[in-house]
N, C-alpha and C positions, 0 to 999 in steps of 0.2 A: 548317699550324700550326707547323711547325718554325720556330725563331727566325729572324728576318730577318737577324740578325748572323752567321748561319751562312755559311761560305765553304768552297769545296773545298780539300782539302789540296793544298799546292803540289807541282807536278810529279808528280802521282799517275799511276801506270800505268793503262792502260785498265781493268784488272781490279781496281784497288784500291778499297777502300770509301771513301765520301764521309763526311766528318765534319761533323755539324750540331749545333746546340744545341737541346735540347728546349724547346718553348714553355711547358711546365708546370714541371718541376723545374729547368730551366736546365742540366741535365747534358749532357755532350758524348757524342753517339751516333755510332756507325759504321754507315752505311747501305750495304748491298751495291749494286753497280752494277745498274742496271735496275729497282731497287725505288723506287717513288715514294710509296707509302703504307706506313705502319708505325705501330706502337704502342710507346710508350716502355716498356721492361721495368720501369722503376722506379715511375713515377707512373701508368702504364696510360692515358696520354692518346693518343687516336687523332689522327694528324697526317700531313702530307705534305710533300714537299720544297718549299722556296721557289722562285719562278719562275726565279731565276738558276741553279739547280742542276738544273732539269728537263731530261731528255735530249730531244734533238730527235726529233720523230715521224718514223718511216720513211716514205718515199714510197709511195703506193698505186698499184696498176695502174689505168689509166684508158683507156677507149676513145677518148677525145679528148685532144688535148694540153692540158696545163694552161696557163691564160692567163698571160702574163708579168706581173710586178708593175709597178705604174705607174711607179716610179722605181727601176729595177734598179741596184744598185751594180756589177754585172758583167753581161756578155752572158748571156742565159738559155740553158739547155741546148737543143740542137736537138730539135725534136719527133720523136717516134718514129712510124713508120708504123702505121696502124691495125691491120694484120694482125700486127704484131710485138708480143709481150707486153712489158710493162715488165720491166726487170731485177729479179730477186728481191731482196728486202731483205737486208742483210748478216746473217749468222748471229748470233744473240744471244750475248752473252758468257755463258759458263757461270757459273751462280750456285749455291752450295751449296744442297742441298735444304732444310735447316732454315730458311734465311733466306727462300727463295722460298715456303715453305708457311706463313709467318707470318700472323697474323690480319689481315684487311682492316680499314681504318678504319671505325669504326662511325658511324652517324648520318648518312650521306650519302643525300640524297633526290634522285634524278635529275630529278624534276619541278620542282625549285627551283633557283635560281641560287646557286652556291657562291662566296661572296666572303670575303676575309680581313678580320679585324678590324685596324683601323689601329694598335692598341696592342699586343695580345698575339699577333697574326697567326693567331688561331684561325679555322678554316674554318667559316663560318656558312651555314646553309641559309636563304636569303632568299626569301620568296614573291614571285612576279612582281608588280610594281606597288607594292611597299612601298618608299617613298622614305626613310623615317626609322625607325631601330630602335636597339636597345640591345644591346650584346654581353653574353650571359649569363655569360661567364667573368670579364671585367675590369670590366663594368658601365659602359663608356664609351658616350656617345651617338654614333651614326654617321649619316652622310647619304650618299646615293648621288649621284654625279655622272652626270647623264643622258647627256651627250655621250659620256663614257667608257664608260658601260654599253652604248650602242648600238654603239660601235666594238668593244667586247669581245665582244658577242653575234655580231656579224658575223664576227669572226675565229675564234670558238670553235665556232659552230654553223652548219654548212653550210645547214641548212634555214631559217635565219632571214633574212628580207629586210627590212632597215630601211626605214622610210618615208622618202620624199624630204623635204628635200634630203639628199644623202649627208653623213654626218658628216665634220667636218674631222679631219685626223690628230691623234691624241690627244697631249696634253701630259702628260708623266709627273707624277703627283702623289705627292710623298713620303709623304703621310699616308694614301694609299689605294692601295697596289700590288695591283691585282686579279690574281688567279691565273687561268691557263687552266683549261679543264675537265679533269677527271681522265681520263687515258688508260684505255682499255678500258671506260669507263662513259660513253658519249656521251649527251648530253642530248637528249631527244626534241625534234623540231622544234616550235618555239613560234610561234604566230601573233602578229603585231604587236599591241600593245595598242591598243584603240580610242581611248584618250585618254592622253597622257603624264601621269604623276603630277606633282603640284605640287612644285616645288623647295623644299628646306628653307632657310629664312631663318636664316643663322647669327646675325644680329643679334637675331632673335626668340628664339633659344635663349639668348643672353647675357642678354637682358632678363628672360626667364622665370626664369633662375637667380637673377638679382638680386632679383626679386620674391619668390621662394621663400625667400630668406635673411631676409626681413623688412624692415621699414621702418627709417627712420633712428632713431638714439638721441637722444632729446630730454633735457630737464632732468629729472633724477631727483627732485629735491626742489622743493617749493614753499614759499614763506614762509607761516607759519601764523598765523591769528587766528581766534578762535571765530566760526564762520559765522553762528550764530543767537543769540549772547549778546553784550551790550556792557557787561558788568559788570567793574569793577576796572580796574587800571592794566595797561599792557603788561608783558610778562615782561622782566626785566632784561637778558636776552641774547636774540639772535635764535633763534627756534624754527622748525623746518621740519617738514613731513611729506612723504611721497612723493607725487609727482604722481598716482600711481594712486589713493591713498586720498583725495586732495583732490577726486577726481571723485565720491566717494560722500558724500552729504549725511547728517548725523545727524538724528535725529528732532527734532520741535519740543520745546523745554523747557517743562515744565508745573509744575515744582516751585519753590516760593518758599522761599528760605533764611531761617532764623530769625536767623542770625548776620550777615546782610548789612549791617545798619546798623553793627554793630561793625567789620566789615571795611572799610567805607568810611572809618571814622575812623582805623583803625590802618594801613591800606594793607599789611597783612601778607601777603596773597595776591595773585597776579597774575590776570589775566583767564582764562588757560587753567587755572589751579589751581581757580578758582571754577567754571569750566565743568565740570571733572571732578567736583567735589562735587555740583553740581546733577544731573548725569546719574546719578551713583551713587545718590543718594537717590531719584531718580525710578525707577530700575531696581529698587530695594529694595521699592517699593510693589507690585510684581507678583509673582504666584505662577506657577510652572510647572504644566502640566497634571497632573503627578504629585504635586503638593502642596507641595514645598519652595519657599521664597522665592527669587526670581531673584537672581543674584549680579552683580557688576560687576568688570571687569578694567581695571586701570591698566597700560597697556603702554608708558608713556613710557620713553625712553632714559635711560641713566645721566646723572645730573647735572641733570635737568630740575627736580627738586624733588618727588619722590614722597613723601618723608618729611613735608614740611610739608603736602602735600595730605591725607595720611592723618590728620595731627593736626587739620586743619580738619574732616575728616569725623567724627572722634571728638567734637570740640567741638560740631558740629551735632547729633549724636545725644544728647549730654549735655543740650543745651538742650531737646531733645524729651522729656526724662525718662528716657532710657536711660543709667543711670549705671554700667553694667558693660560692659567691653570687653576683648577678648583681642587682643594684638598678638604674633603668632608670627613670629620672624625667625631669622637664621642664626647670630648671635653675641651673647653677653651684653654685649659692649662697646657694641653699638648701643642699649642701654637709655639711655645718656647722650645720644645723638643724639635719641632719642624725647622725652626730657625737654626738651631744647633746643627742638625743634619745637613741642611743646605750649605752651611759654612764649612762643614767637614769635607764635602765633595768639591769645594771650590766655587760654589754658586753664591758668593757673597753679594753679588750685584742684584740678585733676585729678591725683591721685597716680599714680605709676608704680611698680609693685611687681615686682621681679625675682624670679621664681619659684624660680630656682636658689639663692637666698640664704635661702629660707624652709624651715622644717621640714616633714616629711611628716605634716601633720595638717590639720584643717579650717581653711580660710583665714578663715572668718567666726567662728571660735571666739574666746573671750575672750583666749586666749593670743596669738593673732596679730592678730585684730581688723580684718581687711580686709573691709569691707562694700561698698565701691564703688571706682571707679577703673579703671585699666588694669593688667592683669596681663601683664607682658612675659615671654615664654617662648620658648626656642629649640626648633628641631625635634629636636635630640638629647635635650632634656629630656622630650619627649613619651614616649619609650620608657624613661625612667629609673624606678627603683622602689627602695624602701628594703629593708633586710634582712628586714623583716617582710612584704614583699610589697605594701605600699601604694604605688601608683604616682602620678606627677604627673598623669596623665590622669584618674585618679579624683578627685584634688583639684579639677581644673578642672570636671569634671562636677558634683561636689557644690556647688561655689561658684556655678556658673551657675544651677542649678536647672532644673526641668522646664519652666518657663514663660519661660525666658530668650529674649529677642528682640533682644538687643543686637548690637553690631558685632564681627565676627571678621575680623581682617586677616591674610592670609597674605603677609607681606613676603618678597620673593625666593622666590616660590612654586615655582620650579624645584627647590628643595631639598625640597619636600614629595613625595618620591618613595616608591615602594613602598606605595602605597595598598593594593594587593593584592600582597604580596611574592612574589617567585619562590622556587623551592625553595632552601632554605638562607639566604634573605634574612630581614630583619627589617623589619616595618612601621614607618613613622614615626608610626603611630597617628592619621593624619589621617582615618581612617575614621569617627571620631565625628561628622563633619559630616553623615552621612546620618541621624543620630538626631534632629536638631533642625531641623524644617521652618521655624522662625520666624527663624532666624539671618540676619543681614545680612552676607553674605560679600563681602569685597573682596580681590582678588588683585593683587599688585604684582610686576612683573618687567620687565626690559628687553626686552619683546617683546609681541606681541599676536596675536590671531586675526582673520582677514578677515571680520568680521561687524559692521562699524561701523554699517550702516544698521539694525541691530537695537537700537542704543542700549545695548549691553552692554559697551562698552569705549571707551577713547580711547588714542591713540598718537601721541606727538610726540617729536621728538628735537632736541637742540641742533644749531644750524647748524655745520657743519664748516668754515665759511669762516675762513680764517686758520690752520687746522690743517695742518701739513706731515706727509705720510707718505713714508717712504723705506725701501726694502728695501736693506740694506747687506750686501754680500758680504764676509765676513771670510776672507781667504785664509790658508791654513795656513802657519805658519812652518816652516823647514827641520827644526827639532828636533821639532815636532809631527808633521810628515809621517813622519819616521823612527819616531817613537813609535807612530803609527797603523799603519804598515806592520808593525812587529814585533808589535803587539797582534793584528792580523788574522791573522798567521801563527801566533801562539800559540793563538788560539782554534780555528783549523783543526786544529792538532796535538792540542789538548786534546780535541776531538771524537773524533778517531781513537783517542786513548788511552782515553777513556771507553767507546767501543764495544768495544775489545779487553778492557778490564777487566771490563765487564759480561758478556762472553761467557766469560771465563776464571775470574773470581772470583765473579761474581754468582750467588748461590744462589736469591734471590727474584726470579723473572722478573717478578712483578707490580709490583715496585718500579722496574723499568726505565722504565716510562712516566712515573712521577713524576720520575725523574732528568732525563729529557729535557724535561719541562715546565719544571722549574727551570733547566735549562741555557739554553733559548731565552729565558726571561724575564730571566735574568741577562745573557745576550748582548745583549738590547735595552737594558737599563738601563746596561750597561757602555759601549756605544758612544754612548748618549745623553749620559752623563757626559763622555765624551771629546769629543763635539762641543761641549758647553758649555765645557769647559776650553779648547778651541781658540779660542773667541771671547773669552776673558778679555783677551788683549792688546788686541784691538780695543775692548772695553768700556772699559778703562782709558784708552786714547787718546781715545775720544769723550768720556769724562767730563772729562778734563783740558782738552780743547778747549772744552767747554761752560762750565766754570768760568772759563776765561780770557776768555770772552765775556760774563761777568757773568750767567750763567744757572745754574739749579740742575737737578739730575738725579734722576730716579726710575728705578731698575732693576727690572724685573719678571722673576721666575723662578718655578718651581714646586717644584723639588727643593732642599731645604736640606742634605741629607746627614746629618741628625741621627742617624738609626738607625746608620749606619756609624760616626759619631763616638762615640756612646755605647758601642758594642761595643768600639771601640778603647780607650776610657778604662777599661773593665772589664778589658781584656786587658793594657794597658801601664801603666795608672795615669794620674794627672792631669797629670803632667809628661812631655813627649815632646821628641824632638829637632827634629821638624818637623811641619808640618800633616799631617793625615790625608789619604791618597789614597783617595777613595771607590772608584774602579775597582779598586784593589789589594785593599782590604778586601772588596769584593764577590766578587772572584775567590777570595780565600783562604777565605771562608765557603763558597762553592760547593764547592770541592774538599774542605775539611775535613769538611763535613757530608754529602757525597754521593758521594765516591769509593768505588766498590765494593771491599769487603774480604771475604776468606773468614772463616769463624767462627774465633774464637780457640781454640787447643788446650786451654786451661784447662777448657773445658766437657767435653772428652772425659775428662779426669782425674776430674772430678766424677762423670761417668757411670760410670766404672769402680768408684769407691768405692761407688756405689749397688748395682752388681751384686754386689760382694763381700758387702755387708750382706745382700742377699737370699739369697745362698748360705749364709750363716751360719744363717739362720732356717728354711730349708726342711727338710722331713722331720724336724723336731725332735720327738722323742717316739716314733719308730718302734723296732721291735725291743725292745719292753718284754717282759721274761720273764713267764711265767705267775705266778710268785711276786709279781712287781711288780704285775701286774694285780689279783691277789687283794687285795693290801694297798690298792691304790687303791680298789677297789670297797668294801672294808671302810670306808674313810674316807667314801666317798660315802653308804654305807648309814647310817652313824652320823649323818650330817647330815640324813637324810631324815625327814620328819614322819610319813609314812604307810607307809613301808617297802615301797612299790611298786617293782618292778623296771622303772622307767620309762626308764632310760637304760642302754644297752649301753656297754661300755668304749670302743668305737671311735666311738660317736656322742656321747660326752660333750662338753659345751661348756666344761668346766672345764679350766683350764691345768694342766699337769703342774708339780709343785713340784720343788725341788732337794733334796728330802729324801735323806739317805744310806741310808734304808731301802729305796729303790727298787732293783730288780734289772733288769739288762739282759743280753742275749745277746751273747757275743763272736762276731763274724762269721767268725772263723777256726776256733776250736775248738768253737763251738756250746755252750759251757757258760755257766751263769748266774754273774753276778758283780755285786757292788754297783757302783753308778754311780761312786763315787769311786775305784775300783780299775781302771777302764777308761779308755782313751784314746779321745777322740771327734774324728773328722776335722772340721776347720773348714769344709770344702767340701761333702762328701756326708753328714756326720753319722754315719758308720759308727763303731761302738765295738768295740775289740779290746783284748785283754790286751797290756801292753807287751812281753811276751816272745814273743808269737805271730808277729809279722811277721818276715821274714827279710831282712836282719839285724834283731835285736830293737831296739826303740826304748826306750831307758832314759834317765832324766835329763831328759825333756822335759816342758814344761808341757802340761796337758790342754787349755788354751785355744788354743794356737798350732799344735797338731799337725795335719799333713795326711798322709793315707795316700799310699803310694807312687804309686798310680794317679793320684790327683788332682794330686799334686805334679808328675808328668811332664806332665800336660795343662796345668797352670797355667804352668809354665815356658815351654812353647811359645807359649801365648797371650800371655804378657807380652812375649816377644820380638817377636811380630808387632805387638802393640799399641805397643810402644816405637818400632818402625820406622815404623808408621803415623803416630804422633803426631809423630815427628821430621820426616816428610815434610810434615805439616800445618804444623808450626812453620816449616819452611823456606819453604813457600808463603806463609804469613801474613807472615813477615818480609820476603819479597821484595815483597809488595804494599805493606806499610808503607814499605819503602824507596823504592819508586817514588812513592808518595804524597808522601813527604818531599822527594824530588827535585823533584817538580812544585811543591810549596810553595816550595822554595828558588828555583826559576826565577821564580815569581811575585814573590817578594820582591826579586829582582834586576832585574825589569823597570823601565824608566824610565817612570813613569806620573805624571800630573799630580795636584796637590793638589785638595782640595774647592774648587770654584769660588767658593762664597760666602765662605769664609774667605780665599781668595786675593785676591779683589777688595777685601774690607775691609782686609786687610793692606797691599795696594799703594796704597790711597787714604788711608792714615794711621791705620788702626785704628778702634775703636769711638768714639773721641772726635770723629771727623770724619764718621762714617757712621751714620745712623739706620736701625736694623734693625727692620722691622715684619714679623715672621714668626711662625711657631708653635713654634719650637724653644725649649727651656728653657735651654740653655747654649751656650757657644761656646769656641773655641780662640783665644787671643790671644798675641801675641808677648810673651815674658818681658821684664821691665824691663831686664835686662842684655843683651838682644838675643840670648841663647843659648837656643834651644829655644822651645817654646810651652807654655802652661799652660791647662788647662780651668777655666772658671769660669762661674757662673750669670749669666744676663743681668740679673736684677734685683738690687737692693741691699736693705739693711735698711729704707731709707726708702720704697722702692717695691715693692709687691706684684707677684708674677709676672703676675697677671691684669690689671694696669694698666700693664705695661711698654710695650706697644705704643702705648697712648694717650700715654704720656710721651714716647716717641721721636717720635711724630707731632707732638706739640706743639713739640718742639725743632726739627723741620724747618720747621714753619709759622712759628715765631718767628725763623727765620733764624740759629739757633745752629749748625745743621748744614745743609749745602747738597747733601748726597747722601743719598738714601733707597733702601733695598733692600726690596722688598715681595714677599711670596708670597701665594698664595690663602688659606692658613690664617690669616694675620694681617691681611690688608688688606681683607677683605670690608666694604663699606660705608664705608670710610675716605675722607675727602676730602683730597686733596693738591694741589688746583689753586691757581692764583694768585688766591685769594679777596681781594676788596677789603677785607675786614675783618681780614686778618692782616698781620703785619709783613713776611713774606717775599714780596715782589712780583716776584721774578725769574721770567722765563719758564721753564716746565718743559720739560725734554728727557726724554722717556719712552723708555728703551732696553729693548727686549724681548729679553733674553738667551735666554729659553726660553719658547716658546709653550705655553699651556695645552693640555690634551688635547681640550677641547671648545670650541665657538664661544661658548656662553653665558658660559663662564669667560673667554674672550678679551675679549668685550665688557665684562665686569665689570672686568677689569684695565685696559682702555683708559679706562674711565669714572672711574678714580681721579684722573686729572689733567685731565679735560675736563668741567667742570661749570658750573652757573649762577653768575652774579655774579663772573666772573673778569676780571682786567685784561688777560690775554693768553692766547691759545690755545696748546696745547702743540705740541711737535715730537715725532713718533713715529719712532723708529729701530728697525726690525725686522731682527735680525741672522740671517744664514744663512752657513754655511761653503760652500766650493766642493765639497762632497761630495754626490754624487747621492743617496745614501741618506738624507741628512738631510731631503730634501724629504718624506720619509715623515711627519714631524711637521707640517710645513706643510700637507701634503695633508689630514690629518685635520681640522685647524682650518678650512682653506679650504672643505672639503666641508660642514662644519657651519655656517660663516658664510654660505655660499651658500644652504643650505636654511633657515637661521634667518631670513635676509633675506627669503626668499620667504614664510615663514609669518608673520613679524612685521611686515613693512613692505610686503608686496605687491609687492616688486621686488627682484630679486637684485643690482641695482646699488646698493642703498641701503647707505650706510656704508662703512667701510674694507674694501676687497676684496683677497682673496688668491686670486682665481679662477685666476690664472696658475699656481698651485701645486696646483690641484685635479686630482689624477690618479686618485683613487679614484671613478670614475664608470662609467657603462655603456660609455662610449667607452674609458676606461682599461682596463676588463676585456677588451674586444675586442682592444685593441692588445697587451695582455700575452699573450693567447692566441696571436695571430699571431706574436709574437716567440718564444715558447716552441716553437711548431711549427717555426719556422725553425731554431732552435738544435738541436732534436732531429731535424732533417732530415726532418720529416714533410711539409714544404711549403717553398716558396721564400720568402725574405724579400721583403716588398713594396717595401722600399727597400734600398739597399746600406749596410751598417753603416759607421760612421765608421772611417776608417783602412783600409778595404778598397777594392779596385778590382774591375772585372769579372773580374779574374784569379781563376780557381778556386782557386789555391793560397793566396792571401791570405785568401779567404773561408773556406776549410777551416781555416786556422790560427786565425782568430777563433772559429770554431765549436768547435774543440778547447779553446781557452782558456775560452770561455764555459761549456762543459760542465763542465770541471774546477772552475770557480768555483761553479757551481750545485750541484755535488756537495759542495763544501766547506761550503756553508751549508745543506745538507739539503733542497734543493728537488728535485734529481734523486736518486731513490732506487734501490736495488738496482743500483748502478753496477758495471760489469765491463769488463775489457779483452778485446776480441775477439782470436781467433787464427785462423789459416788465411787465407782470402781477404781478409778485412777486418782483418788482424792489426794490433794497435796502436790500433784505434779504440775509443773510449769509448762504452759504451752504458748505458742505464738507462731510467727511466720517471719521469714527473711525474704524480702522482695528479690526478684530475679536479678535486678541490676546490682544488688549488693552481694550476690552469691559469688561473684568473681572479681569484685572490686578490692584488689589487694591494698591499694593506697588508702582507701577508707578504713579498712581493717587495721592497718598499721598505725593510722592516725588516731582512730578512736580508742584503741587499747592503751594509748598513753594515759588516758583518764582512769585507768583501773589501778587497784592496789597492786603492789609489786609482785606478790606471790602469784595471783591468778594471771596477771599480765605476762609474766615470764613463762608460766605453764602453757598458756595459750600460744605464745610465740614459739616455744620449744616444740609443741605439737605440730604447729604449722611448718616449721623448718624440717622436722623429721619426715613429715609426709612429702614435703618438697624434695628432699634428698631421694626418697623412694621413687617419686615420679621421674626425676631426672635419670636415676639409674635404670629404670624401665625403658625410658626413651633411648638411653645409650645402648642398652642391650638389643633393642629393636632396630637400631640404626637410624633413628629419627632425631637424634640430638644434633642441633646445629652448633658445631664447635668452631665455626669460622674457617680460616684457611688451614689446611692440613699439609704437613710436610711428608713427602714420600721418600723414605730412606732405604737405601740398598747399597750393597758393597760394590755393585756395578750398574751403572745407568748409561745406556748408549742409545743414540738415535737410530731407529731401524731403517727409515727411509726418508726421502726428501719431504719436507713439509709441503702441505697443499693449501693454497688460498681457497677458502670456501665462501668468502663474502668480502666486498669492498664498499666502504661507505662513500656515498655520492658527494658528500660535503667536504670532508677532510681528506678523502682518499686513503684512510686507514684501513687495514686489512684484518680479517679474521682468518686465522691459520690453524690447520689441524696438524698436530705433531703426533708421531707414533714412536714410542720408546720400547726398548727391551731392558728389563731389569732382572737382576739376580739378587735375591734376598737371603740366600742361604749362608750358613756358617759351617765350614768344614771342620772335621774332627780335630785336626791339629790346632786350629785357632781356639776352639772351645777348651781343649785340654790345657793350652798355654794360659788361658785366662784363669783357670783353676789353680795352676801351679804358681802363677804370679800372686794371686790373692793369698794363697797359703804361705808363700814366702814373706809377704808383708804382714802376716798375722791378722788379716781382715776377715777370715772365714769364721762363721759361727757353726754350731754343731749341726744345724739343719741345712747348711749350704752344701752344694755338690750336685752330682748327676742323679737323675731319677728315671725310672721306667714305669710305664703304665701298669696297673694291676691286672688289666684285662688285655686280651689279644683281639685284634681286628684284622681280618683277612690273613690270618696266620702269623702275624707279627705284632710286636709291642712298639709303643712310641717312647722315645727318649727325649730328655730335656735337661737343661742346666738351670738351677735355681740359686739365687743369692738374696739375702735379706735386703729389702729396699729401704726407702726413706722413712717408713713407718714401721714400728715394731709389730711383728706378726704378719707383715706383708712381704711378698717375695717377687723379685724381678725374674722373669722367665725368658730363657733363650732356647729356641727350637732349631733343629738342623735345617728345616726347610724355609722358615720365615724370619729367622733371626730373633732379635729382642722384641718382646711384646710390649705394647703400650700399657696394657692393664696389668697391675700387680695382683698376684694370687694370694688369698689368705692361707695361712699355714694349715688350718683345718681342712680346707678344700684340697690343698696340696697333698697332705697325707692320706686323705680319703680316696683320691683317684690314682695316686702314684706311690711308689715305694722307693726308698733310696737304694741305688745300685752300688755294689761293691767291686765287682769284677771289671777292671778297666778294659780287658780284652773283649768281654761281651758288650760293654757299652760302646767301644770304638767300632766294632763290627756293625752293631745295630744302628748307630749314629750314621755311619757312612752309607748303609743300605737305604735308610730313610732319605738321606741327602740325595742319593742318586735317583731314587724312585720319584722324588718330587719334581724332577726337572720336566716331566711330560705329563704328570697325572696329579689330579687333586686328591685330597684326603678322603673323599667319598668313595674312591675306587673306580674301576672301569665302568660300572653300571650307573654312574651318576646321571640323573635325569637332565641336568643342564649340559652335559657333554663337555665339549671343548671350551664352552663359555664360562665354566666354573673355575674360579681361581683360588678357592679356599685351600690354603696350605700348599699351593703350587709355588715352587722356588723360582722358576723362570716364568715371567709374565710379560704380556704385551699391554702397554699402557697408552691410551689415547687422550690427548689434552687439546682442548680448543682454546687457543691463546689469541693474543692481540686484542682487537676491538670486540668486546663481548656483549655490551648492552643491546645493540640492535638485533642480535640473534638469540637473546635470552629466551624469549617466548617459544621459538622454534625448538630449541633444545629441551625446554621443559615439557613440551607436548610429546617429543620423542621418548623421553625418559619415563613418562607416565605409562607407557605401554609395556614396560619391562616386568619380568616375573618377580624378581627379588626386591624386597623393600629397599634395600640399600642402593639398588640401581635406579630406583624411582626418584631418589632425592638428588638435587643439584649439589655437587660438592666442588668447592674451590680448592685446588691443590697447587703445590709448587714442588719442583724438583730441580736438581742440578746434575748435569751430566758429569760423569767421572773422567771422561777422556779429554774434553775441552772446557770444562767448568762453565757451560752455558746454562743460565738460569731461565726457567720457564714457569709462568704462573697462568692458570686458566681453569676451565671447567673440565672435570674428568668425565670422559664418555666411555661407558662400558663397551666392550667389544660387541656385545649383542645389539647395541643401540647405534653403532656407527652408521649402518645403512639407513636407518630411519632419520638420523640427523642430516645426512647428506641429501636424502630425498627431499627433506623439508627445505633445505637451502637451495637445491636445484642448480647448483653451479659449482663446479670443481675444476681447478686448474693447477697444474704442477707449477710450483713456485720457480722452478728452474727455467720454465718457458717465459 
């Protein structure tokens, strides 16, 4: 198990230790002479020396002379007489006791054959007769070479007699260097096997891996036309749906539209819009088992025409006598689009009332007078209420009435969140839907759920033909690179400063967690702003290029920086020298509001004043003389009605008065005196005659006097207090000074301006750029060019709530050719090259900043790609060359991929950013492996970029990586070791961070460019390896897989295996017969055609395997693929493989064939043999269930309604033997005889019985 790259130390003395590399941790170990088995002290892996370092076995005494070798390189030693003993073996080299008493290698079974793994060199205990197995350590598939095994056993075990004929001398195999048996543990004599195990077919292994990876990728989209309706005109633009959904047929239409005659005359709606209205009205006629009316979902993509479809649905309900409707959407501006759509379908008599413009009173009252029509309301309005507590929701409930059965439309229904709000959240009040069982609900969003055969939704999208997608890398300029490097260094120093200040100054430990939450949130926003600013030069360049090509530009972003701008305006005024730097203002706010400061000394002074006041009042009224008490009791008695002695002088609740008639005792002479003639101590309230103290106190005010004892105590106290307050003041001043110093450093940093303001300024200002965002004001260049001025976006003529509509119109009219949009301002806005508008230039949509979620991304993409357009847009998605910025693309890509699976049944539908999806189960696994390598808990699975096998370069990278992860807070409790590991950095990564890809990608944004990109490259390299391993094991979820074959026919009638009780939809089992093979004539014709076109390279052509299996070789056809050095493979039995083969692997396993006659004969033989037999041969352990390399196959697909039976299918598949058969695979195919498309779950032949037993109900569909 020691690494195969181990080599003896040069010129080592006989007693010197041997240096080898550990097979587990790859560390260099010193092995004492004579020791062949050992355990690594670091990773505790049991291993032994590689063959080239094994010591020669000492000769044994023998009664007979040893036979000479067959081909001796030198004369053999003379035989010894029988009576003479063999010379004793040489004395062993002394070995230190601790090394000789080391633990023996664990897990060695002498009854099995010990063979090394070809990759990791681990010693494996292989049972006799097992010809194919997998290494449990590195998970590589291994095969045993029988001829080498026979020679190995013959040389290693004296008791083994190989069967005739004797094996030929072994040829060394670089990929399988077998080790001799372990000394001192001889293997027991083994009888020869009765029958040699079957050889492993390497070609079969390759074909099995290719089949496990899935079928070929076919067309994702299919052209769409209503399959069961022929009403209306075709849609003005090509519309498609995913080929997966096209295989699912909708129910039969049974509803007759009232407005159909009118639509035939006006041609206002297309055939697919009419289809949607028919199915929605048909669905609204049904009720769910729980009582409410069934709803309908419009899942069409952006730009298909959902608004006009909704208008037609409202008009149909109006004609049916339902004259009240609610239209709930995301923005009040869309009310004008609703009015336009209703006019287009002929519903001009239907009024649209914006609820946010109406008072909080009854809508049908005489003051308002709304008795019918459409009430347009936003989701935010549903939670609004007046000062008196009357809410908009109450208005709607009162207006609808208890018997309301009209239409309720949830437009952009992904905004109707928080139906049941989380802790601290606020509901959008959409819960009122559960109160009205008669409502006709219609949901509209750019998505759908996979339940088409229930007739509860439709989902189409515009064809992306003609749309260009391009991911543009914006390289950082030199100034920006310096800026980024200094910013990353500053954030690392700020973190250390805050840690120190929190420990030294922080009094409130509970506030520390809040500071760090704000720190990391600001850290993320800061570098996100920096990444946006780094792309501004590229944006300006792309805009100018597009304008020069007579195109117009739409720039999409999310952050406008309005909050930072408004804070700066409050701080500096409306006139400033330059545009606001968002990153700088963010840093300033973080430090100003959250830098830990000790308490100000003023509070201690105030506390002292309170103490003095208390001292003045305590003991007030003590030492009253008897005469004074009598006088007081006399006063109390005079005021009493009953003369009862109810109060004693000491228990009286009456306050003492300042009467001169009261008498007090002098504490020094103990004589009575009137109060006015005694001095009273302001601290202890003691009263004395002025002449009694020594020295006497004369000429002093009775209010300010203190006795000598108190005065001495107070003077000492005040000295200590002043010293304490002075120390606190100095500590506070030091903290304030450090805070001011940090603020000065921030102000001196070279940081970029707000990207939005910078882009508008560089493109000519607001006169040339239409801004469609949610901000109220902007900074513009002053008229004299000196400084900037803050001004409102709207003017006297245009209200603020109409400014975005005005700017949009300027863009569509061609008065401005550049538009900048944000999510807040552009929801529902159409900016495409509409045939009805003046600006017919092609749109170039530049994504400066991706949204945080996939639904927002698709919304933004849909602003410029819509129906009735003269040209499709060009999308330019910008990224910098920063590894950390992939964090934002990762979020969106993950959501786009899942959204595509949910809404279109296919993850390949729509614009894909799957190359940037790192936050997946494979990404989490790759991150964990990288962290363990950096923390030296495990070896790196691959060599990091810039490192070699040299241990020094690897250790240098690990040190830098640890320091970087400490700087961004991923490695915690960092410390520098002393002693044996002096200078080494240690720490820990908490379990939750070990697989948190989002945090890793977010935090590394704050690192210097070099180490940031090296860490990111290492992460992605490990991720690629993890994905490749998952693909080879058949565990990679690649979405829907197309089954391609030259012939696909249905074998027998489909069987219904489940019927849903609610919708009546069925789950059907289909059985198909497919033929995947390629005949010799077709293969040869492909070669001749490519040669005729001159498309063949020197390595293209027919190949035959270098080895024979079962007496014959395998043939295949190879052509260079899409990537240089990768070749597309076509085999006689299975056709074209999905996986492309590297040239090195191709030439290693195959050789180019030259004889066409030999190739044709071998090709046809393999083609014929594969019709009934798999590539493993007649002794395959899976028997007829194995389909590896079989040309004719039987495929079972469970189609129709899938979700209710998903769990049953999953349980049945978990019982299968092959891994690929355990995984649920969604497949689709199309029959070649009648072009019937089927999509569903693929059920292996061996699992059909288990699935049917689980469903317990089978019926022929013909019955």
